[in-house]
N, C-alpha and C positions, 0 to 999 in steps of 0.2 A: 597671439594670446603670448600676455604681456610675463615676463617672467616676474617681476618684481613689482607687489602693489602697496609704493610706499603711500606716505599720509597724504601727498598732493592727490596720487590716483579716489583715493579714499575720500578723498572732502568731494571732488565729481562727483563722485557715487551719490552725495547726498546733495547735492548741488541741484545734481538731475532730478535727485525722487522727487525735490521739494518744486520745481519747475512744471515736474507733470506726473499727479499725486499714485496716474494711472501705475506707472514703472513701480513704484510701492507698493501696490496692490499685487502684483505680477511674480515679485518675488519674496513675498511676505514670509511664505511658506520656509524660506531657508536664511532670512534675515537673523543673525544673531550681533546684537550690542558687542557682546566679548572680544570680535573680531578686528573693530577697528581701532588705532590709533588711541593712544588715555586722551591725547588732545581733545578728540572729533567722539570717544564714547560717552560724555554724559548727550551729545546732540543724539548721537543715535538711542539712547536710553529714552530719551524723552521722548522721542519722533515714537517711537512703539509704542509707550505708555498713554500717548495722546490718541494716537489714533484707535487702543484698543478702549480706550475710556469714552471717545466722544465721536467718534466711526469718522476723524477727520485728522488728516496730518496737520502740525501746529505750521503761523506762516514765518517767516522770517524773525518778524519785532518778537513774536511771543518766543521762539530761539536765543534772540538771544538776552532777552532779558529771563531767562532761564538758567541762560550757561551761561553765558558771556561770552560766545563764541557766534561772531557772524556768518552765516552762509547765506548767500547771494544766488538767486537765481542765474539758470542758462539761459543768453538768451539764443534764437533763432535755431530752436532743435529741429530735427529734419527725421522721418522713420525710418533710415538708415542709422542714425543716433540711436535710435529705440536698440534696435538689435544687435548693437554694439554694447550696448551697456548690458542686454540682457548676457549675455554669451562671458565677458568678462566679468561682473558680477558673480558669476554661477563659476568662474574660474575661482575667485578670489576666495568666495565663500568656502570651498572645496579645498582649498589648500591650505586656508587660518583653523579650518576643521581636525584637516588629518596631522597639521605639526601639534594640535593638541592632544590628539590623541598616541600621538607618539611618545608626547611627553607622559601623561596619564600611566602608557603602558609600559615605560621606564618605571614608573613606582611598583606596579602591578608584580613585574617581574623582581623587584627585591624582595616582594613580601611572598615570591614563590604562588601568584595567582595566576596562571597561564590562562584559561579557557577563555575570557574575556577580551582578553587580547586581540583574540581574529576580529570580535564584534565592533568592536570601537574602531580599528581599523576598515573594517569592510564598510560599517555605516559612514564614513566620512568619506570615503571613495564613491561612496555610493550616490554624495548628493546632488539632487539635479533640480529643475524647477519642471512644472507642469510644461510639457511640451504637447504630449501626446492629447488629444482631445478624446479619446476615446471612439467607440465604434457610431459611424451612423448608419442609427437600426434601416431606414427607410433607402439609404441608396443602392445596394445590392443584394437582396433577401437571399438569392441563390448562390452567389458567391461565399460569403455569411456563413451559412450552410455547408459548403462544399467544403473550406475550409476547417470550420470546426470537425468535421469527419476525418479531413484530412489530416488533421495537426496531433488529436488528442486524445480521438474518439472511435468506436467501444473497441474494444480489444476481448473479442471470445475467454472466457473464462475457463472452455469446454464440456462445461457444466450448460447443455441448452436451456435446459428449466428455470436455472438461477438467470442466463443471460437474457428471457424472456422478460423476468421480473425484475432488470436492469435497464431495460430498452438497449440491449445489445452486450453489456458486460462493463468494463473498469475502464476507466479513463485514463491516460496517460497526468500524471501530476497531481492525483489526486491520491490517498488515505484512506486505504482501504484496512478496516481492524476486524478479524474471528475474535472474540470472546469465547469461553467456554470453562467450565472449572477444570480439576486438578485432575489430568488424566482423559477429559473429553475427544482430544484429540486436536488440540492448537497444529501440534507442530505434523501430525501426517497430514491435517488442510494444506497447511504453505505447500510440502512436498507434493503433493501431490496435484497443484497448481504449477506450481515449476515445473512436472514432467507432462501436465496440460501443454504451458507455454513452450517448452522447447518441442514438443511435437508438432508445433506449428511455425514449427521455424524461427523461433525467437529464443534471444540468446539473453543471459542474467545471471543473475546471484543470490543464493541462500545463506544467508547470515545464521550463525548458531550460535548464541548465547550461552545453551546449556546442552546440548548433547554437542557428542564429538562430532567431526570430521570424516572419520573413518564408521559411524554408526549409521550418520546422516544416508552416507552415499551408499551402505549397502540397501537403506529402506527403498532408497530409490531405484537399484536394482531390480530388487522385486519388484518394484512398480510402472519399472519401464519394461521387463521382457517377462511377465506373467509367470513368475517363477514365487513357489511357493519359498515364505522367509527363512523356513526352518531347512529347506533341501538347497538352499544356495551353493553351499559351500560341498554338497555331495555333487555337483554338477556346475562346477567352475568352470568347464572347458564351453559348453552349451550357454553359460548366461556371457562367457567373455565373448563369444559368436553373437548371440545377440544383440549386445549393445553395442560393439561393432557398426552392427548392419543399421542399425539405429542411427550410427554418427552419422553414417551417409546422406541423411535427407534432414537429422536435426537440426535446433540451433544449439549453442554451445552452452554451457552453464558449471558455475566456479562453485561449491561449495567452501568456505570460509566461516571457522571459528575463530571467533572473540570473547575474551571475559566477560563475565557482567560487570559492571558498571564502566561500559564503554561509552562512547559518545557520538552524537552527529559528526563531527570532526575524525572521530577515525574510521567510521565509515567513507565518507566522503573521499578521505587519503587513500583509503584502500581504491575504492572504484578509480580516481590518478591513475593510480601507480599502475592498478591494473588496466586500463586503458593506455599508458606507454609502454607497456610493457609486451601485450599482446596486440593491443591495437582494434581488442574487442571491441564492440558498440553494446551499451545495456540498453534493453527494455523491457526489465521488469527487476525488481530486486524484492527479496521476502526475508525480513525479519524474527528471527524468531528467538526471544518477544520483546515487546517494547516496557514493559516493568521493567526488564532488567537495567536498561538503558537509564544515562543519567546527563543533565543537561549540559549546557557550551554557556548558553547566556546568562546565569543567574545562580551563583552556588545556595544550594540547596538539600537539606537536610534528607536523607533519604528516607527517614522517618513521615515525612512531611509528605506524604502520597499525592495530595489535589494537586499542589503546585509544582510539583518535582515532573509529574506525568504530563501535568499543563503545558509546560516548557520545552519537554522532549516531544508531544505532539506537533506540537507549531514546527519545532525544528524538523522533523521526520516529516513534513508537508510541507515547508519549502525547501527538503533536499532533493522530493518528489518534483516540485516544481524545475528547480536547476537544471536537474538531470533529464526532465523529460522523460521520466518513466511511469509503467505503472511500478506501485508501491503496495506492498501487503506487508500486515504486520500481525502481532494478535495479542491479548489482553486476559487477563485472571478474571475469572468471578468472583466472587467476595460469598462467604458460609452461608450467605441467606438466601443463595442459589442453588446451596445445592439440594435439597427437598422438591426444587418448584419446578413445572412445567412450564411456566409462562414468563419469561425474562421480563424483564424492565431497567428504565436507566440506574434503578437506584443499586440495583446487582453490580455493575462494575467496577471492581476493584480502583481506590484511588479516586471514585465518584466523575463525575458526569464531567469532567476538565475536558476528556479523552475525544468525548462522542461526541463535544459540540466543536470539534477542531476534526473529528475523522469522515470524511466523504459519504463511506460505508460502512455502518456496525451490523456485522452479524452474530447471531447467537449459538451456539455446538449447544445440540443437545441431543443426547443419547442415556441407552440405561446400559445393562449387563446383559439383560436378553433383546432389546434392540440390536446391539452388535452380535451377537449370538446368530438373531436373523438376516444380519448382513443389514443395517437399516443407520442411516444418521437424516436428524432434523435440524436444518435451517431457518431459521427466526429471523426475519428483518429486523434486525429492532432500529434504525435510523439509513434512509436514504437520499440522498443528497438529491440527483439525475431522476432518482423516479418517485414513481405513486406506491411503490411494494411497502411501503412501511406496516407493520403488523400480521404480513404476510408468511405465511410457511412454505417452507419446500421440501421433497422426499429426496435423498441419495441412497444408493447403493454402494455397501459396501464389502469388501472382499474380504474377509479376518485371514484370510492366509496369504494374500499376496498384498492385502495392507492398501488395495486400490480401492479409488472411490471416483463413483462413474455416477452417469445419470441413469434415472432407474429404464427411462426409453431406451438406452441402448446396453443395460448391462445385458450378459449371460445370467438369465436368475436363477439357473439349473446351481449354476456354482453359491445362491446363495442361501437354495433349501438345504435341509438337512434330515427332510420326512423323503424314504423312497416311494414311488408310487404304485397303483395297485398292479401293473404291469413288469415294474422290480419285481416286487413282490412274488407274484404268480412263477417268475422266469426262474425267480434263487429256491423254491419249494419245487420246480420242475429239475432244476439242475442237482438235488440233496434227495428226493425221498424216491424212495426202494418202491413205494405200493404201492398195487398194482401195476409193477413194470413191464413191460413183455421179454421172455427172453428173443433170444435172435432165429432161431426155430419156430415158432410159433408165429413170431412177424412173418418171417418166408411164408408161410402159409398165408397168411393175410393177404399177402401182395400180389399171390399166386392167385386166390378165390376171383368167385364172380361180386360182380359188386353190390348185389344183394346183400351177400355174406358178408362183405367187409364193413358196408353197412349197418349190418346189424353187429357188429364186434365192435367198429367205434361208438354205437347207441349204447354198449353197456361199458365201455372203457369210459365212456363221458357221463355215467351213471354212477360208477363208481367213484369217479373224480369230485363227483358235486357231491356224492354223499359224506366225502373225506373231510372235502370244506366246510360240511354244515357241521357235523362231528368238531373239527377242530374251535368252529365260531363258537360252542356253545363251553 
């Protein structure tokens, strides 16, 4: 790799492009006339303008007539020369763009604008030619599908009824959004997902921008140990024992509070520091919630929700790709969704910008009566990898432990508040003294002949039926 790209080397680049126009086509995506020496810059500008307008590079005569600079072709170019050109021109462009980014960053730092600096440097460092030719569809279908399955999909949500609609669950590197009105249970869903995943042996972080770390952890205590929230402090020893027992087979979970208006850079820095200090490999991240984050790549007013959420959504999805993790967050539904039972894209706070970026969007529908009955409904508003859009699923909810579960695996008794007929009858027998038989009479009945016992039993049965009929009236 050349350390210095002086004017002679830059002129050689231009001469090789004039000699073989195919070289120019291959580096067009990173070609920038501002990277060239002042003497050669008019030539580079003329070459790009002419090719854009006429779809053809100018010849040496046109270049000399227009710019006054003589650019001679290179004789006897070999394929090995082409590879050298591509490698060195890529290095030259990256170096020049990085140098310019550093100069711009100095001006931004003086103005106190820190967030755009990282993007400028990162964009410059990532400059490269298109050498990856993509996936050869027909080459090896089996290997292609196995790679997809092993690299990023699918990870069960812990709710089979939802997995079925998503063809297996969530994929790594994708953005999932749970949307609901205020108080609908957005935090509960992300906390339940965190519990589901650590019980599967996965490790991750739960970022809260609203609730405290302690309150979030206490909710998860209740979910993980199947303990009523109001009894957590009454039975600390038992809760502690259950949590430690789960720890032996479960994955790791970190709960971190960050202030509202944090950025994706804050999330990235935390994950990096967590990995350095603990060696923890992340499988998932839940961020509670998207609307409270601010973008890094652009300075946007918090009141401009559409633009703000567009940038934040894109940055979150890029972070999910970068870390190769399952990423779940939440968003607020606006006031128009409060009285509705069918959600659509117009009801998302901030507009459709979030939905366009997200891979899966779920609407959380519930009501007071549904929650009392232990029910939640999930509406699939967008699914990028399945055909579940518009479908609805029912999930069971335990009001006391805050656990959300698949109806097929939930204990229905915990969600029912109506005692059964047998329970009512048992209660009646335990409390009623009408028709009760004293011990002496009972002893006579036990010693009596079978026919006598049957007759007395029939009498007692008639009395009981008569009493029940009078109660019904």
